[in-house]
C-alpha positions as CSV (number, residue, x, y, z in Angstrom):
1,M,-0.7,8.8,4.9
2,S,0.2,11.1,7.8
3,T,-3.0,9.8,9.6
4,V,-1.8,6.2,9.6
5,S,-0.5,5.2,13.0
6,A,2.9,3.7,13.4
7,E,1.3,0.5,14.8
8,R,-0.9,0.2,11.7
9,L,2.0,0.7,9.4
10,A,4.1,-1.9,11.3
11,T,1.2,-4.4,11.0
12,I,1.0,-3.9,7.2
13,F,4.8,-4.4,6.8
14,V,4.6,-7.6,8.9
15,E,1.8,-8.9,6.7
16,A,3.8,-8.1,3.6
17,A,6.8,-10.1,5.0
18,D,4.8,-13.0,6.3
19,T,5.3,-15.5,3.5
20,L,6.9,-18.3,5.4
21,V,3.9,-19.9,7.0
22,D,3.0,-23.5,6.0
23,D,-0.4,-22.6,4.4
24,F,0.9,-19.6,2.5
25,D,-1.6,-18.7,-0.2
26,L,0.0,-16.6,-3.0
27,L,-3.1,-15.2,-4.5
28,E,-4.5,-14.1,-1.1
29,F,-1.2,-12.5,-0.3
30,L,-1.2,-10.6,-3.6
31,H,-4.8,-9.3,-3.0
32,M,-3.8,-8.3,0.5
33,L,-0.9,-6.3,-0.9
34,T,-3.2,-4.4,-3.3
35,D,-5.8,-3.7,-0.5
36,R,-3.2,-2.5,2.0
37,S,-1.4,-0.3,-0.6
38,R,-4.6,1.3,-1.7
39,S,-5.8,2.0,1.9
40,L,-2.5,3.4,3.0
41,V,-2.7,6.4,0.8
42,G,-6.5,6.6,0.5
43,A,-6.3,5.9,-3.3
44,A,-9.2,4.9,-5.5
45,A,-7.7,1.6,-6.6
46,A,-4.6,-0.6,-6.8
47,G,-3.5,-3.3,-9.2
48,L,-0.7,-5.7,-9.3
49,M,1.2,-7.4,-12.1
50,L,3.8,-10.1,-12.0
51,A,6.1,-11.4,-14.7
52,D,5.4,-14.9,-15.9
53,E,8.1,-17.6,-16.7
54,H,8.9,-15.8,-19.9
55,G,9.3,-12.4,-18.4
56,R,6.0,-11.0,-19.6
57,L,3.8,-9.0,-17.2
58,E,0.4,-10.5,-16.4
59,F,-2.4,-9.0,-14.2
60,V,-2.8,-11.1,-11.0
61,A,-4.6,-8.9,-8.4
62,G,-6.7,-5.8,-8.2
63,S,-8.8,-3.9,-5.6
64,D,-11.9,-3.9,-7.9
65,E,-13.2,-4.9,-11.3
66,N,-12.7,-1.4,-12.7
67,V,-9.0,-1.4,-12.1
68,R,-8.8,-5.0,-13.5
69,L,-10.2,-3.8,-16.9
70,V,-7.8,-0.9,-17.0
71,E,-4.8,-3.0,-16.1
72,L,-5.7,-5.5,-18.8
73,F,-6.0,-2.7,-21.3
74,Q,-2.6,-1.5,-20.3
75,L,-1.1,-4.9,-21.1
76,Q,-3.0,-5.3,-24.3
77,N,-1.7,-2.0,-25.6
78,E,1.8,-2.5,-24.1
79,Q,2.0,0.9,-22.6
80,G,1.4,2.4,-19.1
81,P,2.9,3.0,-15.7
82,C,3.2,-0.6,-14.6
83,L,5.1,-1.6,-17.8
84,E,7.3,1.5,-17.4
85,A,8.1,0.7,-13.8
86,F,8.8,-3.0,-14.6
87,R,11.1,-2.2,-17.5
88,T,13.1,0.6,-15.8
89,G,13.0,-0.6,-12.2
90,Q,12.1,3.0,-11.2
91,S,8.9,4.3,-9.6
92,V,6.4,6.4,-11.6
93,I,5.0,9.0,-9.3
94,N,2.1,11.6,-9.4
95,V,1.4,11.4,-13.1
96,D,-1.6,13.5,-14.1
97,L,-3.5,11.3,-16.6
98,A,-5.0,14.3,-18.4
99,A,-1.5,15.5,-19.2
100,A,-0.1,12.1,-20.0
101,V,-1.5,11.5,-23.5
102,A,1.8,12.1,-25.2
103,R,3.5,9.6,-22.8
104,W,0.8,6.9,-23.0
105,P,-1.5,7.8,-25.9
106,R,-3.8,4.9,-25.5
107,F,-3.6,4.1,-21.8
108,A,-4.0,7.6,-20.4
109,P,-7.4,8.4,-22.0
110,R,-8.7,4.9,-21.1
111,A,-7.7,5.3,-17.4
112,A,-9.2,8.7,-17.3
113,A,-12.4,7.5,-18.8
114,A,-12.6,4.9,-16.0
115,G,-12.7,7.7,-13.5
116,F,-9.0,7.9,-12.5
117,R,-7.2,11.2,-12.3
118,S,-3.7,10.3,-11.3
119,V,-1.5,7.2,-11.4
120,H,1.6,5.9,-9.7
121,A,3.6,2.6,-10.1
122,F,6.2,0.9,-8.0
123,P,8.4,-1.9,-9.2
124,L,8.6,-5.1,-7.2
125,R,12.3,-5.4,-7.1
126,L,15.2,-6.9,-5.2
127,R,18.3,-5.0,-6.3
128,S,18.3,-5.2,-10.1
129,H,15.8,-8.1,-10.2
130,V,12.3,-6.9,-11.0
131,I,9.5,-9.4,-10.7
132,G,6.5,-7.2,-11.2
133,A,4.9,-3.8,-10.5
134,L,2.2,-2.3,-8.3
135,N,-0.1,0.4,-9.7
136,I,-1.9,3.0,-7.5
137,F,-4.8,5.0,-9.1
138,G,-6.1,8.2,-7.6
139,T,-9.2,10.3,-8.2
140,S,-10.1,13.9,-7.3
141,T,-10.8,12.7,-3.7
142,G,-7.5,11.0,-3.1
143,G,-4.4,9.2,-4.4
144,D,-1.9,12.0,-4.9
145,F,1.2,11.3,-2.9
146,E,3.0,13.4,-0.4
147,P,6.9,13.3,-0.6
148,S,6.9,11.0,2.5
149,D,4.5,8.5,0.9
150,V,6.8,7.5,-1.9
151,P,9.6,5.7,0.1
152,I,7.0,4.0,2.3
153,L,5.1,2.5,-0.7
154,Q,8.3,1.5,-2.4
155,A,9.5,-0.1,0.8
156,L,6.3,-2.0,1.0
157,A,6.7,-3.3,-2.5
158,D,10.3,-4.2,-1.8
159,V,9.4,-6.1,1.4
160,A,6.7,-8.0,-0.5
161,T,9.3,-8.9,-3.1
162,I,11.8,-10.1,-0.5
163,G,9.1,-12.2,1.1
164,L,8.3,-13.8,-2.3
165,M,12.0,-14.5,-2.9
166,Q,12.4,-15.9,0.6
167,E,9.5,-18.2,-0.1
168,R,11.4,-19.6,-3.1
169,T,14.5,-20.1,-1.0
170,I,12.8,-21.8,1.9
171,R,10.8,-24.2,-0.3
172,R,13.7,-25.5,-2.3
173,N,11.6,-27.9,-4.4
174,E,9.4,-25.1,-5.7
175,M,10.7,-22.3,-8.0
176,L,9.3,-18.9,-7.6
177,T,8.5,-18.8,-11.4
178,E,6.4,-21.9,-11.0
179,Q,4.5,-20.3,-8.1
180,L,3.9,-17.1,-10.1
181,Q,2.9,-19.1,-13.1
182,G,0.5,-21.1,-11.0
183,A,-1.0,-17.9,-9.7
184,L,-1.5,-16.6,-13.2
185,N,-3.2,-19.9,-14.2
186,S,-5.4,-19.7,-11.1
187,R,-6.8,-16.3,-12.3
188,I,-8.8,-18.2,-14.9
189,I,-10.6,-20.2,-12.1
190,I,-11.0,-17.1,-10.0
191,E,-12.7,-15.2,-12.9
192,Q,-15.0,-18.2,-13.6
193,A,-15.9,-18.4,-9.9
194,K,-16.6,-14.7,-9.8
195,G,-18.9,-14.9,-12.8
196,A,-20.7,-17.9,-11.3
197,I,-21.4,-16.3,-8.0
198,S,-22.4,-13.0,-9.6
199,Q,-25.0,-14.8,-11.8
200,L,-26.3,-17.0,-9.0
201,H,-26.7,-14.2,-6.4
202,G,-27.5,-11.3,-8.8
203,V,-24.6,-9.2,-7.6
204,T,-21.7,-7.4,-9.2
205,T,-18.4,-9.2,-9.8
206,D,-16.7,-7.1,-7.1
207,E,-19.3,-8.2,-4.6
208,A,-19.0,-11.8,-5.8
209,F,-15.3,-11.8,-5.2
210,L,-15.8,-10.3,-1.8
211,R,-18.1,-13.1,-0.9
212,I,-15.7,-15.7,-2.2
213,R,-12.8,-14.3,-0.2
214,T,-15.0,-13.9,3.0
215,Y,-16.1,-17.5,2.7
216,S,-12.5,-18.7,2.2
217,R,-11.3,-16.8,5.3
218,N,-14.3,-17.8,7.5
219,N,-13.9,-21.5,6.6
220,N,-10.0,-21.5,6.7
221,R,-9.8,-22.7,3.1
222,R,-7.5,-21.6,0.3
223,L,-8.9,-19.0,-2.1
224,T,-8.0,-21.1,-5.1
225,D,-9.5,-24.2,-3.6
226,V,-12.8,-22.5,-3.0
227,A,-12.9,-21.0,-6.4
228,N,-12.2,-24.4,-8.0
229,L,-15.1,-25.9,-6.1
230,I,-17.5,-23.1,-7.1
231,V,-16.7,-24.0,-10.7
232,T,-16.7,-27.8,-10.3
233,D,-18.8,-28.7,-7.3
234,L,-20.8,-25.7,-6.0
235,P,-23.2,-27.8,-3.8
236,S,-20.3,-28.8,-1.6
237,L,-20.1,-25.1,-0.5
238,P,-23.6,-24.5,1.0
239,G,-22.7,-21.1,2.3
240,L,-22.3,-19.8,-1.3
241,T,-25.4,-21.4,-2.7
242,P,-28.5,-19.2,-2.9
243,P,-31.5,-20.7,-1.1
244,N,-34.0,-19.9,-3.9
245,G,-32.0,-20.5,-7.0
246,P,-30.2,-17.9,-9.2
247,K,-31.3,-14.3,-9.1
248,A,-31.4,-11.9,-12.0
249,P,-28.0,-10.4,-12.8
250,P,-27.5,-6.8,-11.5
251,R,-28.2,-3.9,-13.8
252,S,-25.1,-2.0,-14.9
């Protein structure tokens, strides 16, 4: 992270705190947070989980499809760094997955099989109130933290948490738990839209999601609105409709 300029770092922190705009899009904000966290430390991937209205963690954003599958496996098996950070409110730093089998007997081998070598997790917290956790995955080419990286990444997670809590305070008629639950529910539409675009254009789900986000930004439309239209009324989004019909799905 030593190569990141102070100006770039300041810009990222401003983005993480900017939740008070009128057209605030929670899902886009969460994906921005995973993208910026991953790029800050040159890690392989990042994933984000938030607690639902019952206090259970749910996956809400990830930098790619690979990390999404690993995060879902973590939740299904109820073990892993995000769960640990969420339950304890403490960061999990520089864990070698090859040596973490005793700690997470099911999660560690699965994450290693996905190509990850190290893992880190940061609670999204405000004092003792923890609303989620941010996972950072590293490979042999990056992702291991220097001592100076840890407080910066935790500070970024804390700022994002404060921003989300401020959003609840400013918009008195909307509870944060309702917003988070809405984001979790929207994941179903997002996954359906990714699958539809992947099938139509013959691209991977990661590329499909990139196209959806790009279309949303270029047309100044909410990510969730675009995803819903892809599923219910795709012809109304000509920029996402292939000119010659569906292509063959990409080979894995």
